[in-house]
PQR file of N, CA, C, O and H, with PARSE charges and radii, in Angstrom:
ATOM      1  N   UNK A   1     -99.611-119.299 -12.694 -0.4000 1.5000
ATOM      2  CA  UNK A   1     -98.692-118.615 -13.824 -0.0000 2.0000
ATOM      3  C   UNK A   1     -99.344-118.576 -15.482  0.5500 1.7000
ATOM      4  O   UNK A   1    -100.020-119.507 -15.920 -0.5500 1.4000
ATOM      5  N   UNK A   2     -99.077-117.587 -16.125 -0.4000 1.5000
ATOM      6  CA  UNK A   2     -99.359-117.489 -17.341 -0.0000 2.0000
ATOM      7  C   UNK A   2     -98.024-117.326 -18.350  0.5500 1.7000
ATOM      8  O   UNK A   2     -96.954-116.739 -18.188 -0.5500 1.4000
ATOM      9  H   UNK A   2     -98.528-116.831 -15.769  0.4000 1.0000
ATOM     10  N   UNK A   3     -98.529-118.052 -19.383 -0.4000 1.5000
ATOM     11  CA  UNK A   3     -97.287-117.711 -20.340 -0.0000 2.0000
ATOM     12  C   UNK A   3     -97.244-116.296 -21.014  0.5500 1.7000
ATOM     13  O   UNK A   3     -98.290-115.739 -21.346 -0.5500 1.4000
ATOM     14  H   UNK A   3     -99.398-118.529 -19.515  0.4000 1.0000
ATOM     15  N   UNK A   4     -96.057-115.744 -21.201 -0.4000 1.5000
ATOM     16  CA  UNK A   4     -96.133-114.559 -21.720 -0.0000 2.0000
ATOM     17  C   UNK A   4     -96.147-114.825 -23.388  0.5500 1.7000
ATOM     18  O   UNK A   4     -95.638-115.878 -23.771 -0.5500 1.4000
ATOM     19  H   UNK A   4     -95.207-116.196 -20.930  0.4000 1.0000
ATOM     20  N   UNK A   5     -96.783-113.794 -24.512 -0.4000 1.5000
ATOM     21  CA  UNK A   5     -97.207-114.197 -25.908 -0.0000 2.0000
ATOM     22  C   UNK A   5     -95.908-114.626 -26.536  0.5500 1.7000
ATOM     23  O   UNK A   5     -95.826-115.501 -27.398 -0.5500 1.4000
ATOM     24  H   UNK A   5     -97.197-112.938 -24.201  0.4000 1.0000
ATOM     25  N   UNK A   6     -94.689-113.799 -25.934 -0.4000 1.5000
ATOM     26  CA  UNK A   6     -93.475-114.227 -26.764 -0.0000 2.0000
ATOM     27  C   UNK A   6     -93.062-115.779 -26.541  0.5500 1.7000
ATOM     28  O   UNK A   6     -92.576-116.434 -27.464 -0.5500 1.4000
ATOM     29  H   UNK A   6     -94.755-113.088 -25.234  0.4000 1.0000
ATOM     30  N   UNK A   7     -93.244-116.214 -25.503 -0.4000 1.5000
ATOM     31  CA  UNK A   7     -92.979-117.616 -24.939 -0.0000 2.0000
ATOM     32  C   UNK A   7     -93.951-118.426 -25.863  0.5500 1.7000
ATOM     33  O   UNK A   7     -93.456-119.301 -26.573 -0.5500 1.4000
ATOM     34  H   UNK A   7     -93.638-115.682 -24.754  0.4000 1.0000
ATOM     35  N   UNK A   8     -95.360-118.184 -25.905 -0.4000 1.5000
ATOM     36  CA  UNK A   8     -96.282-119.002 -26.581 -0.0000 2.0000
ATOM     37  C   UNK A   8     -96.078-118.942 -28.071  0.5500 1.7000
ATOM     38  O   UNK A   8     -96.697-119.754 -28.757 -0.5500 1.4000
ATOM     39  H   UNK A   8     -95.762-117.473 -25.328  0.4000 1.0000
ATOM     40  N   UNK A   9     -95.430-118.235 -28.537 -0.4000 1.5000
ATOM     41  CA  UNK A   9     -94.985-117.701 -30.203 -0.0000 2.0000
ATOM     42  C   UNK A   9     -93.809-118.974 -30.139  0.5500 1.7000
ATOM     43  O   UNK A   9     -93.879-120.044 -30.744 -0.5500 1.4000
ATOM     44  H   UNK A   9     -94.927-117.575 -27.979  0.4000 1.0000
ATOM     45  N   UNK A  10     -92.904-118.593 -29.373 -0.4000 1.5000
ATOM     46  CA  UNK A  10     -91.824-119.465 -29.203 -0.0000 2.0000
ATOM     47  C   UNK A  10     -92.008-121.082 -29.334  0.5500 1.7000
ATOM     48  O   UNK A  10     -91.376-121.909 -29.991 -0.5500 1.4000
ATOM     49  H   UNK A  10     -92.848-117.724 -28.881  0.4000 1.0000
ATOM     50  N   UNK A  11     -93.141-121.209 -28.439 -0.4000 1.5000
ATOM     51  CA  UNK A  11     -93.575-122.817 -28.416 -0.0000 2.0000
ATOM     52  C   UNK A  11     -94.236-122.970 -29.997  0.5500 1.7000
ATOM     53  O   UNK A  11     -93.850-123.886 -30.722 -0.5500 1.4000
ATOM     54  H   UNK A  11     -93.654-120.537 -27.905  0.4000 1.0000
ATOM     55  N   UNK A  12     -95.125-122.119 -30.395 -0.4000 1.5000
ATOM     56  CA  UNK A  12     -95.825-122.395 -31.752 -0.0000 2.0000
ATOM     57  C   UNK A  12     -94.820-122.793 -32.701  0.5500 1.7000
ATOM     58  O   UNK A  12     -94.955-123.713 -33.508 -0.5500 1.4000
ATOM     59  H   UNK A  12     -95.439-121.375 -29.805  0.4000 1.0000
ATOM     60  N   UNK A  13     -93.640-121.942 -32.547 -0.4000 1.5000
ATOM     61  CA  UNK A  13     -92.920-121.897 -34.150 -0.0000 2.0000
ATOM     62  C   UNK A  13     -91.792-123.400 -33.874  0.5500 1.7000
ATOM     63  O   UNK A  13     -91.369-124.098 -34.796 -0.5500 1.4000
ATOM     64  H   UNK A  13     -93.531-121.195 -31.891  0.4000 1.0000
ATOM     65  N   UNK A  14     -91.606-123.535 -32.973 -0.4000 1.5000
ATOM     66  CA  UNK A  14     -90.643-124.731 -32.853 -0.0000 2.0000
ATOM     67  C   UNK A  14     -91.653-126.019 -33.519  0.5500 1.7000
ATOM     68  O   UNK A  14     -91.178-126.807 -34.337 -0.5500 1.4000
ATOM     69  H   UNK A  14     -91.950-122.969 -32.225  0.4000 1.0000
ATOM     70  N   UNK A  15     -92.786-126.091 -33.151 -0.4000 1.5000
ATOM     71  CA  UNK A  15     -93.700-127.122 -33.625 -0.0000 2.0000
ATOM     72  C   UNK A  15     -93.973-127.368 -35.300  0.5500 1.7000
ATOM     73  O   UNK A  15     -94.456-126.526 -36.057 -0.5500 1.4000
ATOM     74  H   UNK A  15     -93.172-125.452 -32.486  0.4000 1.0000
ATOM     75  N   UNK A  16     -93.670-128.319 -35.555 -0.4000 1.5000
ATOM     76  CA  UNK A  16     -93.883-128.576 -36.879 -0.0000 2.0000
ATOM     77  C   UNK A  16     -95.459-128.842 -37.697  0.5500 1.7000
ATOM     78  O   UNK A  16     -95.557-129.168 -38.880 -0.5500 1.4000
ATOM     79  H   UNK A  16     -93.278-129.003 -34.940  0.4000 1.0000
ATOM     80  N   UNK A  17     -96.743-128.590 -36.652 -0.4000 1.5000
ATOM     81  CA  UNK A  17     -97.676-128.824 -36.826 -0.0000 2.0000
ATOM     82  C   UNK A  17     -98.174-127.350 -37.769  0.5500 1.7000
ATOM     83  O   UNK A  17     -97.945-126.248 -37.269 -0.5500 1.4000
ATOM     84  H   UNK A  17     -96.663-128.325 -35.691  0.4000 1.0000
ATOM     85  N   UNK A  18     -98.735-127.433 -38.900 -0.4000 1.5000
ATOM     86  CA  UNK A  18     -99.400-126.506 -39.493 -0.0000 2.0000
ATOM     87  C   UNK A  18    -100.299-125.549 -38.716  0.5500 1.7000
ATOM     88  O   UNK A  18    -100.150-124.328 -38.731 -0.5500 1.4000
ATOM     89  H   UNK A  18     -98.921-128.327 -39.306  0.4000 1.0000
ATOM     90  N   UNK A  19    -101.049-126.066 -38.176 -0.4000 1.5000
ATOM     91  CA  UNK A  19    -101.841-125.365 -37.141 -0.0000 2.0000
ATOM     92  C   UNK A  19    -101.239-124.181 -35.999  0.5500 1.7000
ATOM     93  O   UNK A  19    -101.538-123.030 -35.680 -0.5500 1.4000
ATOM     94  H   UNK A  19    -101.170-127.059 -38.163  0.4000 1.0000
ATOM     95  N   UNK A  20    -100.196-125.222 -35.596 -0.4000 1.5000
ATOM     96  CA  UNK A  20     -99.350-124.186 -34.523 -0.0000 2.0000
ATOM     97  C   UNK A  20     -98.740-123.094 -35.326  0.5500 1.7000
ATOM     98  O   UNK A  20     -98.948-121.899 -35.115 -0.5500 1.4000
ATOM     99  H   UNK A  20     -99.954-126.157 -35.855  0.4000 1.0000
ATOM    100  N   UNK A  21     -97.884-123.629 -36.370 -0.4000 1.5000
ATOM    101  CA  UNK A  21     -97.372-122.531 -37.079 -0.0000 2.0000
ATOM    102  C   UNK A  21     -98.687-121.277 -37.710  0.5500 1.7000
ATOM    103  O   UNK A  21     -98.432-120.073 -37.708 -0.5500 1.4000
ATOM    104  H   UNK A  21     -97.715-124.600 -36.541  0.4000 1.0000
ATOM    105  N   UNK A  22     -99.449-121.587 -37.988 -0.4000 1.5000
ATOM    106  CA  UNK A  22    -100.282-120.572 -38.330 -0.0000 2.0000
ATOM    107  C   UNK A  22    -101.007-119.851 -36.951  0.5500 1.7000
ATOM    108  O   UNK A  22    -101.684-118.827 -37.031 -0.5500 1.4000
ATOM    109  H   UNK A  22     -99.657-122.566 -37.990  0.4000 1.0000
ATOM    110  N   UNK A  23    -100.793-120.424 -35.953 -0.4000 1.5000
ATOM    111  CA  UNK A  23    -101.199-119.861 -34.720 -0.0000 2.0000
ATOM    112  C   UNK A  23    -100.121-118.730 -34.323  0.5500 1.7000
ATOM    113  O   UNK A  23    -100.392-117.589 -33.951 -0.5500 1.4000
ATOM    114  H   UNK A  23    -100.242-121.256 -35.888  0.4000 1.0000
ATOM    115  N   UNK A  24     -98.748-119.332 -34.495 -0.4000 1.5000
ATOM    116  CA  UNK A  24     -97.696-118.424 -34.576 -0.0000 2.0000
ATOM    117  C   UNK A  24     -97.811-116.831 -35.493  0.5500 1.7000
ATOM    118  O   UNK A  24     -97.795-115.689 -35.034 -0.5500 1.4000
ATOM    119  H   UNK A  24     -98.527-120.259 -34.798  0.4000 1.0000
ATOM    120  N   UNK A  25     -97.888-117.146 -36.456 -0.4000 1.5000
ATOM    121  CA  UNK A  25     -98.221-116.060 -37.339 -0.0000 2.0000
ATOM    122  C   UNK A  25     -99.406-115.025 -37.089  0.5500 1.7000
ATOM    123  O   UNK A  25     -99.475-113.808 -37.262 -0.5500 1.4000
ATOM    124  H   UNK A  25     -97.900-118.074 -36.828  0.4000 1.0000
ATOM    125  N   UNK A  26    -100.248-115.905 -36.647 -0.4000 1.5000
ATOM    126  CA  UNK A  26    -101.383-114.795 -36.141 -0.0000 2.0000
ATOM    127  C   UNK A  26    -101.225-114.009 -34.748  0.5500 1.7000
ATOM    128  O   UNK A  26    -101.685-112.893 -34.506 -0.5500 1.4000
ATOM    129  H   UNK A  26    -100.192-116.893 -36.506  0.4000 1.0000
ATOM    130  N   UNK A  27    -100.532-114.768 -33.946 -0.4000 1.5000
ATOM    131  CA  UNK A  27     -99.713-113.902 -32.532 -0.0000 2.0000
ATOM    132  C   UNK A  27     -98.797-113.020 -32.970  0.5500 1.7000
ATOM    133  O   UNK A  27     -98.870-111.889 -32.490 -0.5500 1.4000
ATOM    134  H   UNK A  27    -100.159-115.674 -34.142  0.4000 1.0000
ATOM    135  N   UNK A  28     -97.960-113.243 -33.753 -0.4000 1.5000
ATOM    136  CA  UNK A  28     -97.070-112.392 -34.358 -0.0000 2.0000
ATOM    137  C   UNK A  28     -97.633-111.118 -34.810  0.5500 1.7000
ATOM    138  O   UNK A  28     -97.138-110.099 -34.329 -0.5500 1.4000
ATOM    139  H   UNK A  28     -97.901-114.162 -34.143  0.4000 1.0000
ATOM    140  N   UNK A  29     -98.599-111.006 -35.666 -0.4000 1.5000
ATOM    141  CA  UNK A  29     -99.540-110.039 -36.464 -0.0000 2.0000
ATOM    142  C   UNK A  29    -100.251-109.564 -35.107  0.5500 1.7000
ATOM    143  O   UNK A  29     -99.831-108.560 -34.532 -0.5500 1.4000
ATOM    144  H   UNK A  29     -99.002-111.834 -36.057  0.4000 1.0000
ATOM    145  N   UNK A  30    -100.891-109.998 -34.810 -0.4000 1.5000
ATOM    146  CA  UNK A  30    -101.669-109.290 -33.615 -0.0000 2.0000
ATOM    147  C   UNK A  30    -101.042-108.636 -32.655  0.5500 1.7000
ATOM    148  O   UNK A  30    -101.564-107.656 -32.124 -0.5500 1.4000
ATOM    149  H   UNK A  30    -101.232-110.813 -35.277  0.4000 1.0000
ATOM    150  N   UNK A  31     -99.809-109.102 -32.298 -0.4000 1.5000
ATOM    151  CA  UNK A  31     -98.954-108.427 -30.962 -0.0000 2.0000
ATOM    152  C   UNK A  31     -97.884-107.674 -31.460  0.5500 1.7000
ATOM    153  O   UNK A  31     -97.192-107.159 -30.582 -0.5500 1.4000
ATOM    154  H   UNK A  31     -99.384-109.897 -32.729  0.4000 1.0000
ATOM    155  N   UNK A  32     -97.562-107.470 -32.578 -0.4000 1.5000
ATOM    156  CA  UNK A  32     -96.367-107.067 -33.215 -0.0000 2.0000
ATOM    157  C   UNK A  32     -95.896-105.569 -32.620  0.5500 1.7000
ATOM    158  O   UNK A  32     -94.705-105.254 -32.636 -0.5500 1.4000
ATOM    159  H   UNK A  32     -98.125-107.889 -33.291  0.4000 1.0000
ATOM    160  N   UNK A  33     -96.825-104.763 -32.147 -0.4000 1.5000
ATOM    161  CA  UNK A  33     -96.445-103.578 -31.679 -0.0000 2.0000
ATOM    162  C   UNK A  33     -95.944-103.921 -30.459  0.5500 1.7000
ATOM    163  O   UNK A  33     -94.903-103.369 -30.101 -0.5500 1.4000
ATOM    164  H   UNK A  33     -97.791-105.019 -32.134  0.4000 1.0000
ATOM    165  N   UNK A  34     -96.604-104.927 -29.560 -0.4000 1.5000
ATOM    166  CA  UNK A  34     -96.123-105.049 -28.206 -0.0000 2.0000
ATOM    167  C   UNK A  34     -95.097-105.895 -27.822  0.5500 1.7000
ATOM    168  O   UNK A  34     -94.815-105.966 -26.625 -0.5500 1.4000
ATOM    169  H   UNK A  34     -97.450-105.376 -29.850  0.4000 1.0000
ATOM    170  N   UNK A  35     -94.454-106.590 -28.697 -0.4000 1.5000
ATOM    171  CA  UNK A  35     -93.485-108.038 -28.492 -0.0000 2.0000
ATOM    172  C   UNK A  35     -92.167-107.375 -27.880  0.5500 1.7000
ATOM    173  O   UNK A  35     -91.802-106.311 -28.380 -0.5500 1.4000
ATOM    174  H   UNK A  35     -94.683-106.532 -29.668  0.4000 1.0000
ATOM    175  N   UNK A  36     -91.529-107.851 -26.977 -0.4000 1.5000
ATOM    176  CA  UNK A  36     -90.505-107.775 -26.335 -0.0000 2.0000
ATOM    177  C   UNK A  36     -89.527-108.389 -27.331  0.5500 1.7000
ATOM    178  O   UNK A  36     -88.936-109.405 -26.964 -0.5500 1.4000
ATOM    179  H   UNK A  36     -91.825-108.715 -26.571  0.4000 1.0000
ATOM    180  N   UNK A  37     -89.221-107.772 -28.857 -0.4000 1.5000
ATOM    181  CA  UNK A  37     -88.435-108.371 -29.990 -0.0000 2.0000
ATOM    182  C   UNK A  37     -86.867-108.612 -29.125  0.5500 1.7000
ATOM    183  O   UNK A  37     -86.271-109.667 -29.342 -0.5500 1.4000
ATOM    184  H   UNK A  37     -89.701-106.947 -29.154  0.4000 1.0000
ATOM    185  N   UNK A  38     -86.445-107.900 -28.451 -0.4000 1.5000
ATOM    186  CA  UNK A  38     -84.934-107.853 -27.823 -0.0000 2.0000
ATOM    187  C   UNK A  38     -84.996-109.526 -26.975  0.5500 1.7000
ATOM    188  O   UNK A  38     -84.076-110.342 -26.934 -0.5500 1.4000
ATOM    189  H   UNK A  38     -86.929-107.043 -28.275  0.4000 1.0000
ATOM    190  N   UNK A  39     -86.207-109.644 -26.442 -0.4000 1.5000
ATOM    191  CA  UNK A  39     -86.217-111.022 -25.576 -0.0000 2.0000
ATOM    192  C   UNK A  39     -86.430-112.253 -26.963  0.5500 1.7000
ATOM    193  O   UNK A  39     -85.733-113.267 -26.987 -0.5500 1.4000
ATOM    194  H   UNK A  39     -86.954-108.980 -26.475  0.4000 1.0000
ATOM    195  N   UNK A  40     -87.343-111.999 -27.903 -0.4000 1.5000
ATOM    196  CA  UNK A  40     -88.017-112.937 -28.614 -0.0000 2.0000
ATOM    197  C   UNK A  40     -86.653-113.260 -29.666  0.5500 1.7000
ATOM    198  O   UNK A  40     -86.138-114.374 -29.759 -0.5500 1.4000
ATOM    199  H   UNK A  40     -87.909-111.174 -27.883  0.4000 1.0000
ATOM    200  N   UNK A  41     -86.242-112.155 -30.351 -0.4000 1.5000
ATOM    201  CA  UNK A  41     -85.254-112.707 -31.748 -0.0000 2.0000
ATOM    202  C   UNK A  41     -84.155-113.346 -31.533  0.5500 1.7000
ATOM    203  O   UNK A  41     -83.726-114.017 -32.472 -0.5500 1.4000
ATOM    204  H   UNK A  41     -86.661-111.250 -30.275  0.4000 1.0000
ATOM    205  N   UNK A  42     -83.365-113.325 -30.211 -0.4000 1.5000
ATOM    206  CA  UNK A  42     -82.095-113.991 -30.213 -0.0000 2.0000
ATOM    207  C   UNK A  42     -82.631-115.490 -30.084  0.5500 1.7000
ATOM    208  O   UNK A  42     -82.117-116.475 -30.613 -0.5500 1.4000
ATOM    209  H   UNK A  42     -83.713-112.780 -29.449  0.4000 1.0000
ATOM    210  N   UNK A  43     -83.756-115.464 -29.281 -0.4000 1.5000
ATOM    211  CA  UNK A  43     -83.970-117.059 -29.267 -0.0000 2.0000
ATOM    212  C   UNK A  43     -84.753-117.796 -30.128  0.5500 1.7000
ATOM    213  O   UNK A  43     -84.854-119.017 -30.250 -0.5500 1.4000
ATOM    214  H   UNK A  43     -84.174-114.663 -28.851  0.4000 1.0000
ATOM    215  N   UNK A  44     -85.296-116.881 -30.713 -0.4000 1.5000
ATOM    216  CA  UNK A  44     -86.022-117.660 -32.259 -0.0000 2.0000
ATOM    217  C   UNK A  44     -84.707-117.715 -33.199  0.5500 1.7000
ATOM    218  O   UNK A  44     -84.843-118.555 -34.089 -0.5500 1.4000
ATOM    219  H   UNK A  44     -85.213-115.890 -30.614  0.4000 1.0000
ATOM    220  N   UNK A  45     -83.516-117.060 -33.227 -0.4000 1.5000
ATOM    221  CA  UNK A  45     -82.236-117.384 -34.240 -0.0000 2.0000
ATOM    222  C   UNK A  45     -81.703-118.458 -33.465  0.5500 1.7000
ATOM    223  O   UNK A  45     -81.362-119.466 -34.084 -0.5500 1.4000
ATOM    224  H   UNK A  45     -83.406-116.378 -32.505  0.4000 1.0000
ATOM    225  N   UNK A  46     -81.569-118.430 -32.233 -0.4000 1.5000
ATOM    226  CA  UNK A  46     -80.898-119.721 -31.501 -0.0000 2.0000
ATOM    227  C   UNK A  46     -81.713-121.198 -31.610  0.5500 1.7000
ATOM    228  O   UNK A  46     -81.125-122.279 -31.641 -0.5500 1.4000
ATOM    229  H   UNK A  46     -81.846-117.611 -31.730  0.4000 1.0000
ATOM    230  N   UNK A  47     -82.855-121.072 -31.650 -0.4000 1.5000
ATOM    231  CA  UNK A  47     -83.516-122.466 -31.768 -0.0000 2.0000
ATOM    232  C   UNK A  47     -83.828-122.536 -33.285  0.5500 1.7000
ATOM    233  O   UNK A  47     -84.253-123.584 -33.770 -0.5500 1.4000
ATOM    234  H   UNK A  47     -83.333-120.194 -31.625  0.4000 1.0000
ATOM    235  N   UNK A  48     -83.621-121.426 -34.040 -0.4000 1.5000
ATOM    236  CA  UNK A  48     -83.596-121.708 -35.487 -0.0000 2.0000
ATOM    237  C   UNK A  48     -82.419-122.450 -36.129  0.5500 1.7000
ATOM    238  O   UNK A  48     -82.557-123.290 -37.018 -0.5500 1.4000
ATOM    239  H   UNK A  48     -83.275-120.574 -33.646  0.4000 1.0000
ATOM    240  N   UNK A  49     -81.041-121.999 -35.505 -0.4000 1.5000
ATOM    241  CA  UNK A  49     -79.963-122.545 -35.989 -0.0000 2.0000
ATOM    242  C   UNK A  49     -79.789-123.891 -35.145  0.5500 1.7000
ATOM    243  O   UNK A  49     -78.877-124.576 -35.611 -0.5500 1.4000
ATOM    244  H   UNK A  49     -80.929-121.317 -34.782  0.4000 1.0000
ATOM    245  N   UNK A  50     -80.455-124.498 -33.955 -0.4000 1.5000
ATOM    246  CA  UNK A  50     -80.112-125.300 -33.260 -0.0000 2.0000
ATOM    247  C   UNK A  50     -81.051-126.739 -34.046  0.5500 1.7000
ATOM    248  O   UNK A  50     -80.612-127.852 -34.333 -0.5500 1.4000
ATOM    249  H   UNK A  50     -81.195-123.942 -33.577  0.4000 1.0000
ATOM    250  N   UNK A  51     -82.075-126.331 -34.179 -0.4000 1.5000
ATOM    251  CA  UNK A  51     -83.049-127.374 -34.957 -0.0000 2.0000
ATOM    252  C   UNK A  51     -82.941-127.710 -36.491  0.5500 1.7000
ATOM    253  O   UNK A  51     -83.531-128.557 -37.163 -0.5500 1.4000
ATOM    254  H   UNK A  51     -82.432-125.427 -33.946  0.4000 1.0000
ATOM    255  N   UNK A  52     -81.802-126.577 -36.893 -0.4000 1.5000
ATOM    256  CA  UNK A  52     -82.009-126.526 -38.349 -0.0000 2.0000
ATOM    257  C   UNK A  52     -83.134-126.220 -39.200  0.5500 1.7000
ATOM    258  O   UNK A  52     -83.554-126.868 -40.158 -0.5500 1.4000
ATOM    259  H   UNK A  52     -81.323-125.889 -36.348  0.4000 1.0000
ATOM    260  N   UNK A  53     -83.683-124.821 -38.569 -0.4000 1.5000
ATOM    261  CA  UNK A  53     -85.266-124.631 -38.937 -0.0000 2.0000
ATOM    262  C   UNK A  53     -85.111-123.402 -39.552  0.5500 1.7000
ATOM    263  O   UNK A  53     -85.552-122.548 -38.782 -0.5500 1.4000
ATOM    264  H   UNK A  53     -83.341-124.294 -37.791  0.4000 1.0000
ATOM    265  N   UNK A  54     -84.660-122.862 -40.661 -0.4000 1.5000
ATOM    266  CA  UNK A  54     -84.803-121.521 -41.201 -0.0000 2.0000
ATOM    267  C   UNK A  54     -86.099-120.811 -41.101  0.5500 1.7000
ATOM    268  O   UNK A  54     -86.157-119.601 -40.882 -0.5500 1.4000
ATOM    269  H   UNK A  54     -84.302-123.556 -41.286  0.4000 1.0000
ATOM    270  N   UNK A  55     -87.278-121.669 -41.283 -0.4000 1.5000
ATOM    271  CA  UNK A  55     -88.540-121.191 -41.451 -0.0000 2.0000
ATOM    272  C   UNK A  55     -88.776-120.514 -40.161  0.5500 1.7000
ATOM    273  O   UNK A  55     -89.312-119.411 -40.270 -0.5500 1.4000
ATOM    274  H   UNK A  55     -87.231-122.652 -41.460  0.4000 1.0000
ATOM    275  N   UNK A  56     -88.588-120.790 -39.334 -0.4000 1.5000
ATOM    276  CA  UNK A  56     -88.618-120.221 -37.954 -0.0000 2.0000
ATOM    277  C   UNK A  56     -88.489-118.840 -38.075  0.5500 1.7000
ATOM    278  O   UNK A  56     -89.482-118.123 -37.950 -0.5500 1.4000
ATOM    279  H   UNK A  56     -88.153-121.686 -39.246  0.4000 1.0000
ATOM    280  N   UNK A  57     -87.178-118.292 -38.347 -0.4000 1.5000
ATOM    281  CA  UNK A  57     -86.905-116.858 -38.523 -0.0000 2.0000
ATOM    282  C   UNK A  57     -87.785-116.414 -39.892  0.5500 1.7000
ATOM    283  O   UNK A  57     -88.462-115.386 -39.884 -0.5500 1.4000
ATOM    284  H   UNK A  57     -86.371-118.874 -38.449  0.4000 1.0000
ATOM    285  N   UNK A  58     -87.734-116.965 -40.625 -0.4000 1.5000
ATOM    286  CA  UNK A  58     -88.541-116.516 -41.780 -0.0000 2.0000
ATOM    287  C   UNK A  58     -89.856-116.017 -41.434  0.5500 1.7000
ATOM    288  O   UNK A  58     -90.277-114.895 -41.719 -0.5500 1.4000
ATOM    289  H   UNK A  58     -87.185-117.800 -40.632  0.4000 1.0000
ATOM    290  N   UNK A  59     -90.499-116.949 -40.779 -0.4000 1.5000
ATOM    291  CA  UNK A  59     -91.868-116.382 -40.423 -0.0000 2.0000
ATOM    292  C   UNK A  59     -92.040-115.298 -39.394  0.5500 1.7000
ATOM    293  O   UNK A  59     -92.989-114.524 -39.272 -0.5500 1.4000
ATOM    294  H   UNK A  59     -90.157-117.860 -40.547  0.4000 1.0000
ATOM    295  N   UNK A  60     -91.278-115.360 -38.897 -0.4000 1.5000
ATOM    296  CA  UNK A  60     -90.880-114.063 -37.681 -0.0000 2.0000
ATOM    297  C   UNK A  60     -90.813-113.034 -38.552  0.5500 1.7000
ATOM    298  O   UNK A  60     -91.625-112.114 -38.448 -0.5500 1.4000
ATOM    299  H   UNK A  60     -90.507-115.989 -38.996  0.4000 1.0000
ATOM    300  N   UNK A  61     -89.973-113.029 -39.407 -0.4000 1.5000
ATOM    301  CA  UNK A  61     -89.431-111.831 -40.015 -0.0000 2.0000
ATOM    302  C   UNK A  61     -90.770-111.235 -41.010  0.5500 1.7000
ATOM    303  O   UNK A  61     -91.034-110.040 -41.139 -0.5500 1.4000
ATOM    304  H   UNK A  61     -89.313-113.776 -39.491  0.4000 1.0000
ATOM    305  N   UNK A  62     -91.305-112.044 -41.473 -0.4000 1.5000
ATOM    306  CA  UNK A  62     -92.378-111.877 -42.653 -0.0000 2.0000
ATOM    307  C   UNK A  62     -93.468-111.464 -41.736  0.5500 1.7000
ATOM    308  O   UNK A  62     -94.055-110.426 -42.043 -0.5500 1.4000
ATOM    309  H   UNK A  62     -91.091-113.015 -41.367  0.4000 1.0000
ATOM    310  N   UNK A  63     -93.824-112.061 -40.716 -0.4000 1.5000
ATOM    311  CA  UNK A  63     -94.878-111.510 -39.995 -0.0000 2.0000
ATOM    312  C   UNK A  63     -94.624-110.096 -39.434  0.5500 1.7000
ATOM    313  O   UNK A  63     -95.672-109.470 -39.268 -0.5500 1.4000
ATOM    314  H   UNK A  63     -93.347-112.904 -40.467  0.4000 1.0000
ATOM    315  N   UNK A  64     -93.448-109.404 -39.085 -0.4000 1.5000
ATOM    316  CA  UNK A  64     -92.914-107.882 -38.312 -0.0000 2.0000
ATOM    317  C   UNK A  64     -92.979-107.160 -39.553  0.5500 1.7000
ATOM    318  O   UNK A  64     -93.204-105.954 -39.452 -0.5500 1.4000
ATOM    319  H   UNK A  64     -92.598-109.912 -39.220  0.4000 1.0000
ATOM    320  N   UNK A  65     -92.827-107.652 -40.725 -0.4000 1.5000
ATOM    321  CA  UNK A  65     -92.407-106.554 -41.804 -0.0000 2.0000
ATOM    322  C   UNK A  65     -93.743-105.853 -42.434  0.5500 1.7000
ATOM    323  O   UNK A  65     -93.634-104.974 -43.289 -0.5500 1.4000
ATOM    324  H   UNK A  65     -92.645-108.631 -40.808  0.4000 1.0000
TER
END
């Protein structure tokens, strides 16, 4: 089984390691045209709130703008 890029982005963004956050930024930038945003955005919003980590959504939004 292979993880979808959206799931990899989720895993990278919830990490607090700088390397993982940088990887997430690169994945978002590289795959921005093909991401399933309807799947990804609500999950990121939920995780951002549950973990009290507004940076999760900030990184997502910054890379896709």
